[in-house]
N, C-alpha and C positions, 0 to 999 in steps of 0.2 A: 501461155491462159494457164497450165498447171503450177508455173512458177508464183503465177499472181495467186491463184488460190490457195496456196501453201502460207505465201504471206499475212494473206488476210487472216487465214485460221490463227497462225501464230501470233498477231495483234491481238487476237480474240482471246485467245489462253490468257495473254499478259494482262489485258485486261482484267477478265476475271479473275484471273490471282491475284493482283491489285485490288479488285472489290472485293476479295474473301479476306486478304490481309487487313483490310480497314475495317471489314464487320470483326473480326480477332480481336482488333485493336478497342474499338467499342464495348465487344463484349468483357472485354477485361479491364474495362474503365468501368464497368457498372460492377463488376464487381468489386474495385478496389473501393468506388464510391459507397457500397452496401458496410464494407468492412468498416471506412472512417466512419460514418453516418451511425453504426451500431457500437462505434469505440465513443463518441462522442458522447451518444446517449448514457452510457456508463460512466463516463468519466463525473469525479464528484469535487475535486479538491482542486484548486490554485488558479482558477479561472472565474471569472465571475459569470454567471448564469446569465445576464443578458448578452454579454460576448458569445458564450457557448451557443446558446439559441439561435442568435447569426449566422453562426457558421452551418449548426444543422439545415437551418433553412435555405442556407446557401447550396448545401450538399445535396438537398432535395431537391431542389431546383434544378440542379443540374442533371441529378438521376433520370428525372423524368425525361430531359432532353434527350441525354443518351440512350432511353428506353426507345426514343421514338424516332431516333435516329436508324436505332436496327431494325425496327418495323419498318421506316419505309425503304431499307436498302434489302427487304424482304428476309430478314433473321427471324421474324417472328412466326410464330404457328398456332393461331389464334383455332383450329380446330380442336385443339386439344386444352383450350384456353389455360397455356401456359404463357408466363411474363414472357417480354420482347428478348429478354436472355436468359441464360439457366438461372433458375429460382435459386434462393439460399437454402442449405441444406434442411431447415426446419420448415420450409415452406415445399420441399421435395414430399415428406412425409404427411404433410396435411392436405395437400392435393396432389391427386393422380386422377388423371383424364378427366374429362367432363361432370361438372355436378349437374345433377337436375337443377333446374328454377324450383325456387321455392312454392310449396303448394298453396301459400298463403296468396299469390297474386292472382289477380283476376286473370281469368281465361277469354282470348276472341279467337274462334273459327273461322278460318278464311278455306272454303270447299275448291278445288281446282279440278275440273272436270275435262276429259280428253273433246276434242273435238268430235270425235267419232262416239260420244257417249251411248247412241241409239243404234249403231252399225256400225260391223267389222268395217274397217278400211281393206281388208285382204279380198274378204268374199261378200261382205254385204250382209251375213249371218247376224245374230241378236246377241248382245254383251250381256254378260250376267258378272257382278261385283263379287269379286274374290278375297279383297282384303283392301290394305290401305296403308300408306306411309303417311307418320304426323312428323312435321321438322317443328320445332319450338322454338320461337325467335323471340327475344327480350326486347321490348321498344317501350318509350316514352313517350307520355299522352302530355301536354302540361298539366302538372299538378301530380302525376302520378305513373306506377309503371304498370305495365301491364305485359302477358303473354299472349302473342300471335300465334296459333296453332295451323300450321300450314297443311290442310288434310287433303291427300293425294289419292282419291279411289283408284284402285285398280281393277280392270275388269278384262276378262277371256271371252272370248266368240264361242258361241254354242254350237257353231259346224265346225270350224277349225283350228280351236285351240290356241289362236293368237293373241298375244296379251297387248294391250292398250293401257296407257297412262299418260296424266298430263308430267309434263316435266315442272322442276321447282322452280317457281321465278327466284329471277337474279336477285340478289341482293349485293349492299355498297361491298362487303369485305366477304369475298368467295368462300363459301363454306363455315362463315362467321356465325355467332349467335346474334348480335347486335341488327338492329334494325336499323332504319336511316332516322328515324325520330329520336331514339338514343342516342345515335354519333352525335346529331346536332346539337342536342342537350348536352353532351360532353363538350364539345367544341365552343359552346355560347359562354358555360360556366365556364371555361379556362379562358378566354381571348374576351369573353366581354365584360362577366362577371367576377373575372381574375381568381379563380378559386383552383389555384395547383391542383396537379392529378392525384397525389397524395394523398392533398385532404379532401376532393372527393371520393377515392375508394373508403376512407374514414365514414362521409356523410351515408355513403350507398351501406356500407355495412350496418348502418342503423335500420334501412330497412330489409335487412336479411338478406343483403344481396352481397355475394364472394365476386367483385369486380376489384383484382388486384392493380396497383399501379403500372404495373410492366405491361399489363390486360390493354389498359384505359389507355396508354403513350402509344402502344400499336396500333389502336383504332385511330387515335388523332394523325399519325404518321401517314398510315393508308388513306385517313380521309382526305389529308392535305394532297397526296401525291395523285389522288383519283380526282381532284376538282383542280389540279393547278392549271389544266387546259382552259376552263373557265375561267380562272384568273389574268391567264394570258390574255384571253380573247377581249375581255372587259380592258386591259392596261392596251390593247391594240386601239378599241372605240374610244377611250381617255385621249391619249393620243392623236388623234386623226381629226379634234374639232379644231376650229378657227383660233379659238383662246384654251391655254390651261391655267389654271393656279399651279405653284409649285409652293412647296413649305419641308422644312424637315424639322426633325427632334431628336436631340439624341437619345439614346439609350443604350447603357452599361450593358456589356455584354461578357461572361466571364470566361475568361483567359485559362483553358485547361493547361494545368501543372504550374501555375503561376500564384495561385491563390488569391489573385486579386481580378478586377473588373477594367475591361479598355473599354475607348469612348466609342459605339459603333453607332449607326445611324439609320432612322427610319426615314423615308423620302414620301411623299406625296403628291400625286399629280391627279389634279380634278377638273373633270369638265362639265361645266354648267353654262349652258347656252339660255337659259329660263331668264336672267335679267335683262338680255336684250331680245326675248322674242324668239327665242330659238325653240324648235320641236324636238332634236335632237334629245334623245335620254341622257340624264345624267350618269356620271360613271367617276369611282375614284379608284386611283390604281395605288398600292403600296409597294415600296421596294427596301430592302434592308442590305445596310451593306457595313462593311467593317469600320469603315472611316469614314470623313468628310471631306474627302478628295471631289476637285472639280470632276476629275475622270469620270465620274458616275452618272451625273444629271448630265454633262456632255455625251455619254454613250447613249443614255437611255433618251435623250432626244434628238440625236443625229439625225432623225428624218421628220421631225416635227417643222412644221411651216406656219407662223402665227403668229397672235400675241402672248407671251409668259408673262402673268403676271404674278410677281413674286420681288421677296427681299431683296438689298442690295449684294448678298452675296455674290464675291467675286468668282465664283466657280462658273457661275452662268455666264460671264463675260466673254468666252470663246464663242457661245454661240451667238451672240451678237453681233461681234464682228462680221460675219458671214452677209447679213442683211437679210437674210430669211426669217429670222427671229425676231420680234420687235419687242421690246425691254417696256414694262408697264409697272411704275413701281406703287408702292401701298403709302395712301396718306396715313393709314391709321400707326403705319410704324411711322413716319414722321410726325403724327402728334404725340406717339406713347412717349418720346423724349421730353417734350414740354410737359406732358404730364408728369411723368417721373420728377422732373425737376418744380414743378410748382406742389407736388407733395412731400420734396426733402427740405425747401427751401421758403416755400410761398412766395414763389417771385411772382412779381405782377407782370414781368414782360412775358415770363411762360403764359400766366393767365390769358393774357391779351393775343398772344400767337395763336391758342387754342380759340378762343372768342372767335378769329378772325376764319377759322377754318371751318368753324362748326356750321356757315350756311351751307358748303359745299357739300357737307353730306345730308344737308336737308334737302337740297335739290336732286342729289342721287334718290333719295326715298322717293320723291315721286315720280319720276324717271323709270324705276324699275320697272321690268317686263315691257317697255315700250320699244319698237322695232330702233335700230343703229342708226337712221337716219335720224328719226324724233330725237332722239337721246344725243346726238353729237349738236345737233340743233339748239335744242335748251341749255347747252351746257357753252357753245359759243357766244349765246346770247345772256346768260347769268352767270355762267362759273366762270368763263376769261377774264372780264374786269375783275373778280375777287380776288383770283390767282395774281393776277396782275400787281392789284396792289400790294398783296401780301409777299409778293418778293421783293418790289422796292423797300416795304417796309422791313423785311429782314435783311438786305443790304445796310440799311442805315441804320440800323439797330446792332449789327455787328461791328460796325466801325466803333462804338460807343462804346460798348462791352470789354472786359477781358476777354484774350484770346485763348487764355486757357481754364476758363471758366466748363461749367458742363454745359451752363446757357449755350456758349458759343458752338461748343460741340454739337447741340441739335441743330442751330442755327445753320452753321455748315454743312451739317449730312444733309438738310433738305435743299440748299442751294446744289450741293453738287450731284443730288438726284432732280433737280427740276427739270431735265428732257423727259425723263421716265415719267416723273409724277403728273407733266401735263399731257401724257400721249393718250389720256381722257379727251382732250380737245382736238384731237385729231383722227379718233377712229371711234364711232359710237358702241364697239363691241368691247372695248376696255373697260375695266372697273377702276373706281375709284380706289380700292383698297383690297388687300386679299382675306377678308375676313371669313370668306368660303373655306378656304384651304386650311386656315386656322383653325375653324368647329372643327375639321374631319382630323385635326390632333388630339383634341381633349381624350377620345378613348384613350387612346395610346399615355396621355401622360396619368391619366386616372391608374392604366395597369402599371406605368411605370413605379408609380408611389407606393402600390400593391405588393407587387412582385420582384420590385428594386430592381431586375436585368432581365437580359434576355442567355439563355443558358448556352446556348451553343450559337456556331452559325447560321448550321440549319436548323435550328430551331426560330430564331428572329426569321430564317425564308420561309417556314413554315407559318408562323404569325403573319406574316407580309401577304401570304396568300387570303390567310381566314378574313384578316381586315379587311382585303379588298373586298371579298365574297359580302361580309356584312355591310359593311360602310355601301357598297352599290346597290345592296337590298334595300338599306334604309330610304337613300333618295328615290327608291322606285315606290316608294310607299308598302315595303313589305315588313314584317316582323322577322328579325334577322334569323330566329330560329326555324320559323314555317318554310322560309327561304332555301334554308340550308337542308331541313328534312326533305322537301321537292326534288333537289338536285341532288343529291345523295342516292335518292329513290329510282333517278331516272338515269344518270348520267353512264354509269357503268356499260350498261345496254345502247349508250345513244351514240350514232355517228359521229365522227371525229370530225365529218367537214360539214355538218348541220349542229354545230357546239351552239354557235347562237342563236339557237331555237330557246336553249335552256336559260339564258340570259335574263336578271329580272325585269328588263323591259317586257321582254317578249311573254311572261310568264305575269297573269292577272290573279293580284294577291288576292284579293276578295273573292277568287273564282276557283279557289284550290282549297 
């Protein structure tokens, strides 16, 4: 027994040492990035200003992520408002300790009285107020900042002199200054409005608030770590349904030390039973991976049983071989190849293919929201003949056009996917297309356009956590910032075995 305990202790010490070394490496990288940014900002000759600005932008974003990595690993100290790593020398002289919040901000008092404010718990004697503690928290309400003053009067018993005082309410970041509304605002600004942390810091400075980017990075890292259990809960719910939409999109990721990006990937797994009359709440779960290998969706969906609504990505094939996952292909993908050919060459054959498919989409719009049995009956009566005629026409057309043309590729894609495209004729829960998942990818595509890449693997995973919360909140009628505020306000003290109580579908958006 003693030997086993010694072994566990040695393993724990080794793990702790590895974590410390990793934290030191991140801290050194943060300092190196600061030096590079400072050098590039002072560089004047020999390079185009546009290229120089792009390099600075990449380094700034990478530094944001490194500082958040340090905070998530426990290396930040928000109690003194320090940055998530050692501040630059000029920052040390400027910022010592916690600065008072600006007097210009409006104040709102919240008084916390002890439960025994009338009588002493020890002897039942009368209490008298002898002082109070005031803790100021920076909070954000839509459109403005404010300071919430948590006032906790202290009382003593007139008889036995026993002291009593209400405890300080829990905060999302222990002993930290930000309120849940401010944290929600920073997260939504970064991930929904695509404003990097260093730019947010500059914006807040115009309101007289000294919120360095390292401090904001610490808030982001800790908020993501705090809310990760909820994202995991949403993921389990999303993959427990009878049908899941899956899609992925590229997300370039900075490769540390290489000076360029690598092709990372963001996957979305969407559950939405409403098209076939299901009453279970919708949810979307995002996952960030360093590449597009099939092992990632295979691992994520290893326990899933049901219909997988997706494109023809070969990485899903191993799932279909088991028989527990049914492939349902996307008619929008099949139509898109003909649409591209029509736009490029004005092909009358491509136009006819699109016109033949169009009635299928019209039928789907009519039966949306109906029970699976009604959907299946309508498809077998109305859609099946259209599909049969289309299949015969595609085969006949393929024999009379050049096999090397893009039009032939479009036809071969549809014919190769025909079994999966006609799953809708065998199961009323299947959808005609995967548009629902593609819609959940649009915010990421906009973010990719604005900030170009993920700063690190850890940064991509943090983004997936926040996008999971935001996307699922929207599906359930929430404003994302409002939901994050409520979640961050409650989750720190909430029992982990009751995490489901804080899911977006268990909290009423219009009642909070």
